[in-house]
Steps between C-alpha positions, in 0.01 A plus 500: 500500500665819380413836656505816302734781613216724628381230741857440620561871564164539676572199720847637582351839595239337725757277672736796544222711648406223743865462602522875562183493712634210709832678550325823598284316752814343648660844537180637658493218756865560589439873539194438718703274728775760522251776584338278764841442659576872497160570654566246775837659578344847515238366739769347724695826499189695595430261788858538625470878482174483694664286772790746524259791518308334784826445691597863450161620623534284811849634566374855450218440748750364755724802459209741531376328818850513647528870418159575647596319822820704522325828445231417757762399759689829442180695555438321830848592628439872452 
């Protein structure tokens, strides 16, 4: 069974287009995974920053309470 050249070219174009679609989908999946990983790392960094901020607020509250105790004890002495 011999195929004419038009059928061969059309078949080659269709197969090439399908190969390009499959390759593009592969690239899209890889990019989505990479973006998901980046998103996860950003989330972890934000949680670490939040923990550090909470620690700093607690330390600030301790310092303020210590300073208020000092100032109240100085007032009592006078």
